[in-house]
C-alpha positions in Angstrom: -6.8 208.0 233.2 -9.7 210.7 233.4 -9.8 212.2 229.9 -8.0 211.6 226.6 -8.2 214.6 223.9 -8.0 213.2 220.6 -6.9 215.2 217.5 -6.7 213.9 214.1 -4.5 215.9 211.4 -3.6 215.3 207.8 -1.0 217.7 206.0 -1.7 220.6 208.3 1.5 220.7 210.4 1.0 224.7 210.5 -2.1 224.2 212.9 -0.6 222.0 215.4 1.5 224.6 217.5 -1.5 226.7 217.9 -4.0 223.8 218.8 -1.5 222.3 221.2 -0.3 225.4 222.9 -4.0 226.0 223.9 -4.2 222.7 225.6 -0.8 223.4 227.4 -2.2 226.5 228.7 -5.2 224.6 230.7 -6.3 226.3 233.9 -8.0 224.5 237.1 -7.0 221.2 235.6 -4.3 220.1 238.2 -6.5 217.5 239.6 -7.4 215.8 236.3 -5.4 213.0 234.9 -5.4 213.7 231.2 -3.6 213.1 228.2 -3.2 214.0 224.5 -3.7 211.7 221.4 -2.5 213.0 218.2 -3.3 210.9 215.2 -1.5 211.4 211.9 -3.9 210.3 209.2 -1.2 209.4 206.6 0.1 213.0 206.3 3.1 213.7 203.6 4.3 216.8 205.2 6.3 217.5 208.2 3.5 216.5 210.7 5.7 213.8 212.5 8.6 216.0 212.8 6.4 219.1 214.4 4.5 216.7 216.6 7.7 215.3 218.0 9.1 218.9 218.6 5.9 220.0 220.3 6.0 216.9 222.6 9.4 217.7 223.6 8.8 221.4 224.2 5.1 221.7 225.6 4.1 220.7 229.1 1.7 217.8 227.7 1.5 214.2 228.1 1.1 213.5 224.5 1.2 210.3 222.3 1.6 210.4 218.6 0.0 207.7 216.3 -0.2 207.1 212.6 -3.1 206.0 211.1 -2.9 204.7 207.1 -6.4 204.6 206.5 -7.5 207.8 204.9 -10.7 209.5 206.5 -11.5 211.4 209.6 -13.6 208.5 210.9 -10.9 206.0 210.9 -8.6 208.5 212.2 -10.7 209.2 215.0 -11.3 205.4 215.7 -7.7 205.1 215.8 -7.2 207.7 218.5 -9.9 206.2 220.8 -8.1 202.7 220.4 -4.9 204.5 221.5 -6.6 206.4 224.0 -6.7 205.6 227.9 -9.2 207.9 229.3 -12.5 207.3 230.6 -14.1 210.2 228.7 -12.8 210.8 225.2 -12.9 214.6 224.0 -12.5 215.4 220.4 -11.1 218.6 218.8 -9.7 219.3 215.1 -6.2 220.7 214.5 -7.7 224.0 213.5 -9.5 224.5 217.0 -8.0 226.5 219.9 -9.5 225.7 223.0 -10.3 228.0 226.0 -8.1 228.1 229.3 -10.9 226.3 231.2 -12.2 223.9 228.4 -10.8 220.6 230.0 -12.3 221.7 233.3 -15.5 222.6 231.6 -15.8 219.5 229.9 -15.1 217.4 233.1 -17.8 219.4 235.2 -20.3 218.8 232.3 -19.9 215.0 232.4 -20.0 214.8 236.2 -23.0 217.5 236.5 -25.2 216.0 233.7 -24.3 212.5 234.0 -24.5 212.4 229.9 -23.0 210.0 227.6 -22.0 212.8 225.5 -21.3 216.5 225.7 -20.7 219.3 223.1 -20.3 223.0 223.3 -19.6 226.2 221.6 -17.7 226.6 218.4 -16.9 230.4 217.6 -15.2 231.5 214.5 -11.7 232.8 215.1 -11.9 236.6 215.1 -8.4 236.6 213.6 -9.4 235.5 210.4 -11.8 238.1 208.6 -14.9 237.0 206.9 -16.2 238.2 203.4 -19.3 240.5 203.8 -21.4 237.8 201.9 -20.8 235.3 204.7 -23.8 236.1 207.3 -25.0 234.5 210.3 -26.6 231.7 208.4 -23.8 230.6 206.4 -21.4 230.7 209.5 -22.8 227.3 210.2 -21.5 225.7 207.2 -18.0 227.0 208.3 -18.5 225.0 211.7 -20.0 227.7 214.0 -22.2 226.3 216.5 -23.7 228.2 219.6 -27.1 227.1 221.2 -27.1 229.9 223.8 -26.4 230.5 227.3 -28.1 227.8 229.1 -27.0 224.1 229.2 -29.8 221.4 228.0 -30.0 218.0 226.8 -30.0 217.7 222.9 -32.2 215.2 220.9 -29.0 214.0 218.8 -31.2 214.3 215.5 -31.8 218.1 215.0 -29.5 219.1 217.4 -26.3 217.4 218.1 -22.4 218.4 218.9 -20.0 219.3 216.0 -16.9 217.4 215.7 -14.8 220.3 216.6 -15.8 220.3 219.9 -17.3 217.1 221.5 -16.8 214.4 223.9 -18.3 210.9 224.7 -17.7 208.5 227.3 -15.9 205.4 226.3 -18.7 203.2 227.3 -21.1 205.0 225.0 -18.6 204.8 222.3 -18.3 201.1 222.5 -22.3 200.9 222.7 -22.4 202.8 219.4 -19.7 201.1 217.9 -17.3 203.8 216.9 -17.5 206.2 213.8 -18.7 204.5 210.6 -15.9 205.0 208.0 -18.4 205.5 205.3 -18.9 209.0 206.8 -16.5 211.8 207.4 -14.0 214.1 205.5 -11.4 212.4 203.4 -7.9 214.0 203.0 -7.8 217.7 203.2 -11.3 218.2 202.3 -10.4 220.6 199.4 -11.7 218.4 196.6 -15.3 217.5 196.0 -14.5 213.7 196.7 -13.0 214.5 199.9 -15.9 216.8 201.6 -18.3 214.1 202.6 -19.5 214.9 206.2 -22.3 213.3 208.2 -19.9 211.4 210.7 -21.3 213.1 213.9 -25.0 213.4 212.3 -24.8 209.5 212.0 -23.0 208.9 215.4 -25.3 210.9 217.6 -28.5 209.5 215.9 -27.2 206.0 216.9 -26.3 207.0 220.4 -29.7 208.8 220.8 -31.6 205.7 219.2 -29.7 203.6 222.0 -31.1 205.9 224.8 -28.0 208.0 225.2 -27.9 211.3 226.7 -26.2 214.3 225.1 -25.9 217.6 227.0 -25.0 221.0 225.6 -22.5 223.0 228.1 -22.3 226.5 227.0 -19.0 227.1 229.1 -17.2 224.4 226.8 -15.8 227.0 224.3 -13.3 226.6 221.5 -12.4 228.9 218.4 -12.4 227.5 215.0 -9.8 228.7 212.4 -11.4 229.1 209.0 -9.1 228.0 206.0 -8.8 230.1 203.0 -10.6 227.6 200.5 -13.5 227.6 203.0 -13.9 231.4 202.4 -15.2 230.8 198.5 -18.6 230.5 197.2 -17.3 227.2 195.5 -17.0 225.6 198.9 -20.4 226.2 199.9 -21.9 224.7 196.7 -19.7 221.8 196.9 -20.5 220.7 200.5 -24.0 221.0 199.3 -23.6 218.7 196.4 -21.8 216.4 198.5 -24.5 216.2 201.2 -26.9 215.5 198.6 -24.8 212.8 196.9 -24.1 211.3 200.5 -28.1 211.4 201.0 -28.7 209.4 197.8 -25.7 207.1 198.0 -25.1 206.2 201.7 -28.4 206.9 203.3 -30.8 205.9 200.7 -33.9 208.0 199.7 -37.4 207.1 200.3 -39.1 204.2 198.4 -41.3 205.0 195.5 -41.2 205.2 191.7 -37.8 205.3 190.4 -35.9 205.7 187.2 -32.2 204.6 187.1 -32.5 204.7 190.8 -33.5 208.3 191.0 -36.9 208.9 192.8 -39.2 210.7 190.4 -40.3 213.1 192.8 -36.8 214.6 192.7 -36.8 215.5 189.2 -39.8 218.4 189.6 -38.2 219.5 192.8 -34.8 219.9 190.8 -36.4 221.8 188.0 -38.1 224.0 190.5 -34.5 224.8 192.1 -33.1 225.2 188.7 -35.6 227.9 188.1 -35.4 229.6 191.3 -31.7 229.9 190.8 -31.9 231.2 187.3 -34.4 233.9 188.5 -32.1 235.4 191.1 -29.1 235.2 189.0 -31.3 237.2 186.2 -32.3 239.7 189.0 -28.3 239.8 189.9 -29.2 239.2 193.6 -25.7 237.5 194.8 -26.7 236.4 198.1 -29.9 234.7 196.8 -28.2 233.3 194.0 -25.7 231.5 196.1 -28.4 230.0 198.5 -30.3 229.0 195.4 -27.2 227.5 193.9 -26.6 225.4 197.1 -30.2 224.2 197.3 -29.9 223.1 193.3 -26.6 221.4 194.2 -28.1 219.4 196.9 -30.7 218.1 194.6 -28.3 217.4 191.8 -26.1 215.6 194.4 -29.0 213.5 195.5 -29.6 212.5 191.7 -25.8 211.8 191.4 -25.6 209.6 194.5 -29.1 207.8 193.9 -27.6 206.8 190.2 -24.4 205.7 191.6 -26.4 203.7 194.4 -28.3 202.1 191.6 -25.4 201.3 189.5 -23.7 199.6 192.4 -26.5 197.5 193.6 -26.9 196.3 190.1 -23.4 195.2 189.9 -24.1 193.4 193.0 -27.0 191.4 191.6 -24.7 190.1 188.6 -24.0 186.6 188.9 
């Protein structure tokens, strides 16, 4: 088997027809031996029924797997265990691939001899964005575009996003798969479900092992933004969670601490609070949101550091 396309889904059966129809319409792929692995991550809707119907009606070699451990990392790991391909491609259920996506992925691997590849993720033009979501904020909705030319990514500052990436099976084995401490849990609507960092963590490890990561501009997909992602509260929440993750999972630099919180965070948080208040008093909505996001990140770091301190303290109790 040349390629396996792994798609993980949770309670979003309504996304599956659009996603799978895009794969069924691939061009210039007749010489490729490929499959789709659809992982149902503990859904309670009609995902299984919809998947069965699509498997019967679409010209796809598709297999369905159920993963009971909640979380995108666990689901993707399950997909890899089920997959048979030498190259593992990952998209999300809210992605629609372009007609030559599969061919572009294959060609990118062959030409670059990379351990991993990634491409462009554009936002679905059928979902209008509010005026306040500008170019800078689109990245938080999954938008990614590094330009017209292919090049190797460092895996730290630049790396593929999970909605459009591929990795060789051997590289996946060397890294050890996706760390289940990271990644979205459930639908990603609640604060505790929005943890990310799965791809960041994976590609840092791959890069540290000497892996090569290639950006292929011809590898293009479209991401359908969900309604709850078009609210300001979503941007505030993902920044708080990113801070919490940094404090709890990654750990902050050593130094003087109080209840696990590095003391340097306190003046930084107060300064962020002051800048937010200044923007709010001036009635500057764009600046207010950005400063709320920054403040939320600091508050998340404090909350995460405190939780890590409590966990470690409990672990020391005999």
